[in-house]
MDAnalysis code that builds the backbone (N, CA, C; Angstrom):
import MDAnalysis as mda
import numpy as np

u = mda.Universe.empty(180, n_residues=60, atom_resindex=np.repeat(np.arange(60), 3), trajectory=True)
u.add_TopologyAttr("name", ["N", "CA", "C"] * 60)
u.add_TopologyAttr("resid", np.arange(1, 61))
u.add_TopologyAttr("resname", ["ALA", "ASP", "ILE", "SER", "ILE", "GLU", "ALA", "ILE", "LEU", "GLN", "ARG", "GLN", "THR", "ASP", "ALA", "HIS", "ASP", "SER", "HIS", "LEU", "PRO", "VAL", "VAL", "ILE", "LEU", "THR", "HIS", "GLU", "VAL", "ALA", "GLY", "ARG", "ALA", "VAL", "VAL", "GLN", "ALA", "ALA", "ALA", "GLN", "ILE", "GLU", "GLN", "LEU", "ALA", "ALA", "VAL", "THR", "GLY", "PRO", "ILE", "THR", "ARG", "ILE", "ARG", "LEU", "GLN", "GLY", "PHE", "ALA"])
u.atoms.positions = np.array([
    [169.430, 35.947, -23.268],
    [169.164, 36.185, -24.675],
    [167.958, 37.073, -24.809],
    [168.007, 37.979, -25.753],
    [166.893, 38.928, -26.024],
    [165.867, 38.293, -26.935],
    [164.990, 37.539, -26.349],
    [163.897, 36.900, -27.169],
    [162.570, 37.250, -26.591],
    [161.663, 37.550, -27.514],
    [160.249, 37.921, -27.109],
    [159.406, 36.707, -27.549],
    [158.696, 36.133, -26.609],
    [157.842, 34.976, -26.891],
    [156.464, 35.432, -27.401],
    [156.070, 34.920, -28.577],
    [154.774, 35.254, -29.106],
    [153.690, 34.260, -28.629],
    [154.038, 32.990, -28.511],
    [153.042, 31.986, -28.045],
    [153.758, 30.744, -27.524],
    [153.132, 30.108, -26.592],
    [153.621, 28.809, -26.055],
    [152.397, 27.825, -26.189],
    [152.703, 26.590, -26.674],
    [151.666, 25.598, -26.863],
    [152.104, 24.278, -26.229],
    [151.281, 23.710, -25.376],
    [151.518, 22.386, -24.862],
    [150.192, 21.632, -24.856],
    [150.141, 20.546, -25.604],
    [148.899, 19.707, -25.682],
    [149.243, 18.318, -25.121],
    [148.326, 17.907, -24.266],
    [148.504, 16.578, -23.723],
    [148.122, 15.509, -24.759],
    [148.960, 14.574, -24.970],
    [148.775, 13.534, -25.962],
    [148.140, 12.284, -25.408],
    [148.378, 12.002, -24.116],
    [147.877, 10.766, -23.472],
    [147.748, 11.081, -22.001],
    [146.705, 10.654, -21.376],
    [146.476, 10.931, -19.978],
    [147.561, 10.362, -19.104],
    [148.301, 9.314, -19.581],
    [149.318, 8.677, -18.795],
    [150.735, 9.208, -19.119],
    [150.818, 10.142, -20.100],
    [152.123, 10.702, -20.464],
    [152.622, 11.600, -19.387],
    [153.849, 11.373, -18.945],
    [154.441, 12.291, -17.935],
    [155.374, 13.314, -18.610],
    [155.672, 13.068, -19.936],
    [156.471, 14.046, -20.676],
    [155.720, 14.525, -21.881],
    [155.603, 15.860, -21.987],
    [154.835, 16.445, -23.061],
    [155.663, 17.417, -23.861],
    [155.546, 17.453, -25.188],
    [156.232, 18.418, -25.963],
    [155.660, 19.856, -25.732],
    [156.562, 20.815, -25.844],
    [156.191, 22.238, -25.695],
    [156.674, 22.940, -26.958],
    [155.821, 23.762, -27.548],
    [156.158, 24.525, -28.739],
    [156.233, 25.963, -28.311],
    [157.361, 26.614, -28.578],
    [157.484, 28.059, -28.272],
    [157.704, 28.803, -29.586],
    [156.826, 29.764, -29.865],
    [156.946, 30.600, -31.056],
    [157.400, 31.973, -30.567],
    [158.497, 32.434, -31.196],
    [159.034, 33.743, -30.790],
    [158.786, 34.798, -31.905],
    [158.860, 36.036, -31.510],
    [158.865, 37.091, -32.498],
    [160.216, 36.991, -33.216],
    [160.389, 37.751, -34.309],
    [161.587, 37.706, -35.082],
    [162.824, 37.906, -34.199],
    [163.823, 37.041, -34.384],
    [164.982, 37.163, -33.417],
    [166.208, 36.573, -34.179],
    [167.372, 36.985, -33.806],
    [168.614, 36.499, -34.388],
    [168.797, 35.006, -34.058],
    [169.264, 34.255, -35.032],
    [169.488, 32.804, -34.789],
    [170.417, 32.561, -33.627],
    [171.414, 33.330, -33.448],
    [172.377, 33.176, -32.357],
    [171.669, 33.237, -31.004],
    [170.681, 34.140, -30.853],
    [169.929, 34.268, -29.604],
    [169.154, 33.007, -29.290],
    [168.548, 32.421, -30.357],
    [167.796, 31.169, -30.232],
    [168.666, 30.059, -29.804],
    [169.811, 29.935, -30.394],
    [170.811, 28.869, -30.025],
    [171.186, 28.996, -28.550],
    [171.503, 30.222, -28.109],
    [171.833, 30.436, -26.708],
    [170.700, 30.138, -25.786],
    [169.501, 30.558, -26.104],
    [168.335, 30.275, -25.267],
    [168.047, 28.771, -25.166],
    [168.166, 28.058, -26.330],
    [167.877, 26.627, -26.329],
    [168.919, 25.911, -25.478],
    [170.156, 26.335, -25.467],
    [171.178, 25.722, -24.632],
    [170.887, 25.889, -23.134],
    [170.389, 27.082, -22.815],
    [169.995, 27.354, -21.428],
    [168.825, 26.507, -20.989],
    [167.799, 26.356, -21.892],
    [166.586, 25.648, -21.595],
    [166.928, 24.158, -21.455],
    [167.805, 23.637, -22.281],
    [168.189, 22.226, -22.224],
    [168.805, 21.859, -20.826],
    [169.368, 22.843, -20.120],
    [170.034, 22.591, -18.855],
    [169.035, 22.490, -17.718],
    [167.773, 22.849, -17.970],
    [166.744, 22.816, -16.912],
    [166.412, 21.340, -16.555],
    [166.245, 21.076, -15.285],
    [165.931, 19.695, -14.836],
    [164.625, 19.155, -15.415],
    [163.675, 19.986, -15.736],
    [162.357, 19.555, -16.200],
    [162.457, 19.125, -17.727],
    [163.521, 19.557, -18.349],
    [163.664, 19.204, -19.801],
    [164.334, 17.827, -19.897],
    [163.656, 16.879, -20.547],
    [164.173, 15.491, -20.534],
    [164.681, 15.051, -21.862],
    [164.634, 15.926, -22.896],
    [165.077, 15.518, -24.182],
    [165.702, 16.685, -24.925],
    [166.250, 16.449, -26.070],
    [166.848, 17.507, -26.857],
    [165.776, 18.460, -27.420],
    [166.258, 19.695, -27.666],
    [165.329, 20.729, -28.266],
    [165.456, 20.660, -29.781],
    [164.367, 20.724, -30.441],
    [164.347, 20.796, -31.904],
    [163.951, 22.243, -32.290],
    [164.802, 22.876, -33.086],
    [164.485, 24.263, -33.571],
    [164.077, 24.162, -34.976],
    [162.971, 24.851, -35.321],
    [162.468, 24.970, -36.680],
    [162.251, 26.449, -36.958],
    [162.938, 26.942, -37.996],
    [162.844, 28.336, -38.349],
    [161.592, 28.558, -39.226],
    [160.763, 29.473, -38.822],
    [159.552, 29.892, -39.597],
    [159.778, 31.274, -40.132],
    [159.633, 31.437, -41.406],
    [159.746, 32.785, -42.030],
    [158.485, 33.167, -42.704],
    [158.065, 34.384, -42.492],
    [156.811, 34.857, -43.089],
    [155.598, 34.235, -42.484],
    [155.650, 33.810, -41.245],
    [154.555, 33.168, -40.584],
    [153.681, 34.237, -39.922],
    [152.440, 34.370, -40.334],
    [151.583, 35.426, -39.755],
    [150.177, 34.931, -39.737],
])
């Protein structure tokens, strides 16, 4: 998928947490490309839960 990443954020919530959420903010991209990329990411062994996608418009 042709996606350009603007930022990635991962904050540790608890010192004993072995699973941490990751937020990926992309530059403007077609929704179809995000769906395809999310499907590929969900197949990775390190990903232990479903991906939640939230569309941000006019975020600057």
